[in-house]
C-alpha positions, -999 to +999 in steps of 0.1 A: -250-133+134-261-133+099-245-143+066-227-112+055-237-094+025-212-074+004-233-042+012-234-048+048-196-053+050-186-022+030-210+001+046-201-012+082-163-009+078-145+017+099-109+022+086-082+041+107-062+055+078-036+078+093-026+093+126+000+115+145+013+117+181+015+151+196+051+164+204+045+161+241+032+125+236-001+132+252-024+130+225-030+108+193-051+123+164-063+099+137-086+099+106-113+073+106-131+065+072-167+054+071-193+052+044-224+071+045-252+074+018-228+055-005-198+078-002-167+078+020-164+103+049-133+107+069-131+127+102-104+135+127-106+120+162-085+126+192-076+103+221-052+106+251-023+084+249-031+076+285-065+062+275-100+074+275-129+080+251-119+093+217-133+127+209-145+140+174-123+168+161-138+174+126-171+167+109-191+172+077-195+157+042-156+157+037-127+135+038-101+146+064-068+129+067-031+130+074-031+149+106+000+166+120+000+182+155+020+212+163+037+219+197+010+245+206-018+222+200-030+230+164-038+201+141-029+205+104-046+181+079-056+175+045-094+180+036-110+168+004-146+168-008-163+136-002-168+114-033-205+120-041-205+094-070-205+121-095-182+117-127-150+133-124-146+170-135-127+176-166-106+204-152-094+212-116-108+238-094-094+248-060-127+239-042-126+203-057-088+198-049-073+186-015-062+216+006-045+221+040-066+231+069-059+236+106-081+232+137-073+234+175-068+201+191-091+213+219-119+217+191-133+247+171-139+257+136-115+246+111-095+271+090-085+266+053-047+273+050-041+267+013-060+277-018-037+263-044-052+255-078-039+220-080-043+213-042-018+204-015-010+174+008+014+160+033+014+188+058+044+186+085+046+212+113+079+227+121+092+221+156+082+253+170+047+252+154+051+284+134+053+270+099+040+242+079+058+222+052+036+207+025+037+193-009+020+207-039+021+207-077+043+234-091+060+246-123+049+247-161+028+221-177+054+194-186+037+183-219+014+211-231+015+221-268-007+251-272-027+270-244-055+254-226-083+278-223-120+277-214-139+254-239-108+244-256-083+217-248-046+214-255-034+210-290-011+181-280+011+166-253+047+163-261+065+137-239+102+131-238+107+111-205+091+079-192+082+092-159+049+109-172+024+090-154+015+070-122-011+049-109-036+068-088-025+100-103-027+096-141-005+120-161+021+138-141+015+171-159+032+191-131+060+183-106+053+178-069+075+203-049+082+213-013+063+245+000+065+262+034+036+285+048+035+305+080+008+295+106-007+330+108-040+336+091-036+349+055-001+335+052+008+325+016+028+294+008+062+299-006+078+272-029+112+262-017+123+235-043+124+238-081+133+216-109+123+186-129+120+162-102+094+149-075+098+158-040+088+131-013+088+127+023+098+160+038+112+160+073+121+190+095+153+196+114+147+202+152+158+237+149+133+244+121+160+260+098+161+232+071+143+201+058+155+168+044+136+150+016+140+124-010+139+128-048+148+110-080+166+135-101+176+112-129+165+117-165+142+085-168+130+078-133+107+051-146+134+031-164+165+035-141+147+046-106+171+058-079+160+081-052+185+101-033+184+125-001+187+162-001+184+192+022+171+226+017+168+256+039+132+263+050+134+299+036+142+285+002+176+281-011+198+258-034+192+222-028+221+203-014+230+168-013+225+147+020+230+111+011+229+085-016+234+048-020+239+027-050+202+019-048+174+040-033+175+063-003+144+075+010+122+083+041+146+106+061+140+114+097+163+140+115+174+131+151+160+150+180+195+167+186+198+174+149+232+155+145+219+126+124+195+117+097+181+082+097+166+067+066+158+037+046+175+024+015+193-005-004+229-004-014+227-026-044+228-011-081+193-017-096+181-038-067+156-066-072+120-056-063+121-077-031+156-065-018+154-057+020+151-021+028+178-014+055+180+014+081+209+038+076+225+067+094+242+098+079+255+130+095+231+159+092+256+178+072+260+149+048+287+123+045+290+085+042+259+065+053+264+037+078+241+007+078+224-002+112+205-034+102+230-051+078+226-084+097+187-085+096+177-102+063+142-087+067+128-056+050+119-023+070+085-021+055+047-033+058+050-061+032+026-082+051-007-073+035-043-072+050-069-049+034-086-044+067-054-026+079-047+005+059-010+005+060+008+037+053+026+043+021+062+033+032+062+038+069+096+054+076+119+054+107+109+073+139+132+084+167+125+068+199+151+090+217+185+105+208+201+069+206+174+047+194+152+045+162+119+026+158+111+009+125+085-016+115+101-050+100+081-074+078+090-108+090+072-142+088+039-125+073+039-101+101+047-064+104+065-060+138+080-029+155+115-030+163+141-008+180+176-002+166+203+015+185+229+039+169+256+011+174+234-014+154+218-034+182+183-046+169+156-058+192+118-063+188+099-035+203+067-056+206+064-092+216+058-115+186+021-123+178-004-120+151+004-084+144+002-065+112+016-030+121+008-003+098+023+030+113+046+041+141+049+074+160+072+084+188+073+117+209+084+125+245+092+088+253+057+077+243+051+054+212+019+047+193+013+020+168-014+014+143-019-023+137-043-051+129-043-080+155-053-115+146-081-112+121-092-076+131-091-043+114-066-018+124-067+000+159-044+024+176-023+011+205+000+028+231+032+008+234+039+009+272+075+005+282+088+014+249+111+039+265+128+011+284+151-016+272+123-041+275+097-054+251+067-032+252+031-040+260+003-028+237-028-012+251-057-003+228-067+033+224-095+027+200-122+001+192-140+012+161-115+000+137-124-037+146-157-032+166-177-032+134-167-067+127-186-080+158-218-078+136-203-106+112-192-141+118-155-138+115-136-168+098-113-191+118-077-183+107-052-212+107-015-213+100-002-243+081+033-254+073+036-271+039+066-290+024+082-275-008+114-282-027+130-252-010+117-260+025+086-252+045+060-228+031+035-208+054+000-212+042-031-195+059-065-210+058-096-191+066-126-213+073-162-204+080-169-197+118-178-230+134-170-251+104-161-288+109-131-302+093-149-320+066-140-312+029-155-280+016-154-260-015-122-240-015-109-207-031-072-204-037-065-167-030-031-155-044-015-122-032+002-097-053+036-084-056+048-110-061+069-097-032+040-093-008+028-118+018-005-128+032-005-129+070-029-132+100-046-099+093-081-101+081-094-095+046-125-084+032-126-112+007-118-140+031-144-127+054-170-126+029-163-159+010-160-178+044-192-162+055-209-179+025-194-214+031-159-215+015-126-222+027-101-197+015-064-210+011-037-183+010+000-196+004+031-176+007+049-193-021+084-186-033+088-150-043+068-138-012+085-112+010+091-114+047+107-148+047+143-138+037+161-130+005+166-165-007+129-173-005+120-142-023+148-144-048+140-179-059+112-165-081+134-143-102+133-155-138+109-182-130+073-168-130+048-196-136+072-224-125+082-226-089+052-205-078+029-229-097+047-260-078+041-243-045+005-234-048-004-268-060+016-281-030-007-260-007-037-275-024-025-310-020-018-304+016-054-291+025-069-320+005-047-345+023-058-329+056-095-335+045-103-297+044-107-292+007-131-310-018-107-316-047-136-313-072-147-280-060-116-256-062-117-220-075-087-195-078-086-158-075-059-131-073-052-093-079-021-079-097+005-106-097-020-129-082-042-120-112-013-131-135-008-164-114-046-171-117-045-168-155-013-189-156-027-216-134-060-221-154-037-222-187-015-251-175-039-271-151-074-283-152-077-284-115-099-253-110-136-251-117-135-212-121-111-184-119-114-146-109-083-125-122-083-089-112-059-062-125-036-090-137-010-094-164-016-116-194+011-105-219+046-096-203+056-081-238+030-055-238+030-048-200+068-041-203+058-006-218+021-003-209+027-005-171+041+029-157+070+011-141+071-020-165+106-017-177+124-018-144+100-041-130+106-067-155+143-062-153+144-066-115+122-099-117+144-112-147+112-115-170+132-104-200+126-076-225+114-071-260+147-053-270+160-086-283+145-117-297+158-138-269+143-114-244+110-112-261+107-149-263+116-151-225+087-127-218+063-147-238+071-179-224+059-164-190+027-149-203-007-164-197-017-153-232+008-179-245-013-206-232-047-191-241-058-220-264-054-244-233-079-225-211-110-243-204-117-230-170-144-202-168-127-168-161-141-137-147-117-107-155-121-077-132-102-045-143-099-009-131-101+012-161-075+036-149-050+011-135-015+022-147+004-008-129-017-036-148-034-016-175-066-025-191-051-035-226-034-065-209-068-081-199-085-069-230-061-092-249-068-122-229-107-115-229-108-111-267-088-143-273-110-162-250-140-151-266-126-158-300-120-193-289-156-197-277-146-199-241-166-188-210-152-154-200-166-121-187-148-087-185-160-062-159-146-026-161-147-002-132-145+034-143-121+059-128-107+032-105-069+024-100-050-007-090-061-011-054-098-004-058-108-036-039-098-016-007-103+020-015-124+021-047-160+037-047-181+018-022-208+008-048-179-004-070-163-024-042-198-041-033-204-048-071-170-065-073-175-087-041-210-098-053-197-109-087-169-128-072-193-147-051-218-151-079-192-165-101-178-192-076-213-201-066-222-208-103-191-227-113-176-241-080-202-245-052-223-272-068-210-302-086-223-308-123-256-325-124 
């Protein structure tokens, strides 16, 4: 094995992005992402649940994803043109937008189903396989002043609500609504919901007559967010209420007998960001929801993060049978499948282990799981015995999601327990393959959230840095998810305080163990991890260099500049600029307030289109550092959003990794003189 280059790692990676299990439980169809000639390609593959060699279903210079298998063996999916590296078009065209296609599971020529001008996504087959539900933009332009025509842009945009933008999407000029289209060739999609709200997570009833979905119908969804559940006839009719909680209700799943709707939610008004998402049950005709997991102080979510595992956006509940529901629970920095009975009995579906679950599907007594195991990328697994009241066994169905890693030296991944003022803290240490226990240059890598968690799943950064001779220390400090509400809740109102204490405790521990050279420590992080990186170098001289990516330097400006900054700041008790006391509270937890004390060389990485931690925040810190004559660089990545480290354009991901290594090699690896 050779020392891994950033280019080799990014170009070699195979990422299993999404999958589905056929209604008879016999087949799993999945999307696998690769890099070819500097651009992503994603194709569909099929493998029998019983096992065998995967078979390619689609091909070409395209990105195929989000498969849905019908009862008669037809796969619906989203097809997008491959990113060829050209600058974005200034206007939409149907041939450049994602559209819904279908292809026989047995193979054949794919056929395009939708030709909508703004594209379509999230296909879901009806139980009989005769209709497809999908999501697509609809309605008039929300902000337009003056008509847009060839060669002439809008006169202006008039905005009266705060929910006008979103990271990864930009301006939300039109609402996303539910559509239904027949499976016959030439059928035209029919819009079935209308209104000034966004439809998410549609789910069919087993008789095919109606669908459940979630939506936030409040007037200012980005200030007072609260999603509720609704139902609508597949033929299109008035939307009716299904369920609501004092907090959010989302991800509905209708039971096989049509009697119940399972969903996720929180029953706390304006819940803190880290509040556990619980499993609820409501009659299909509506009524009072009943919580099935109240005794479980863990969230039903994929809060343990690993960028080699492409977790689905909010994995919802799946029905294992008419009396049991499958969920993924984030616990102790793992994402583990659980089974929950309708009486509220909660059991692990899979034996404990170093598992980062990313997606769960069930049909006809068969269960499939997408997960990363130990340090490896995600694979698909059949869960044998899941239909019985025993712990299931996992059996691999794919090998490509981790097989590419065999070309590179994988770091050793050790779990430590470190004492803090609130009890033991879990810390992960990635060390170079075959490394001794002698002190080494070390990078403190801080997760985002802050209600995320770094677990046993592999990351590209740890693989790369360990492959070049660094230890990587990843603490799950107070505020991290998956360790219970008291651990996460401790950070509310205390950013830059107890988290700082905890990460220093982690470093003290690895130094005491003889693993880290105290004179050669760097620090890096993304999002909240970027904030904490900036904060640490302003209150400590312990670090030789820092890399802050898409972070927050000024809580006051981020309150409005971040697309969800208002409610995010409120839920973390950071304060607000609506009063002098609130503004001072925000400023006291802003790295920019300590800028004059920063002497540590800082590399700032920023995705230009990030609407979670916008460019303006890191411009402020960069300009202030340069005005003080400090060592700082600002690197901007065009057209990229918050999570570009895992799904940004390949050449930009490579550039990012190479710059991080070069920065630490320059300032951390070698001692002065």
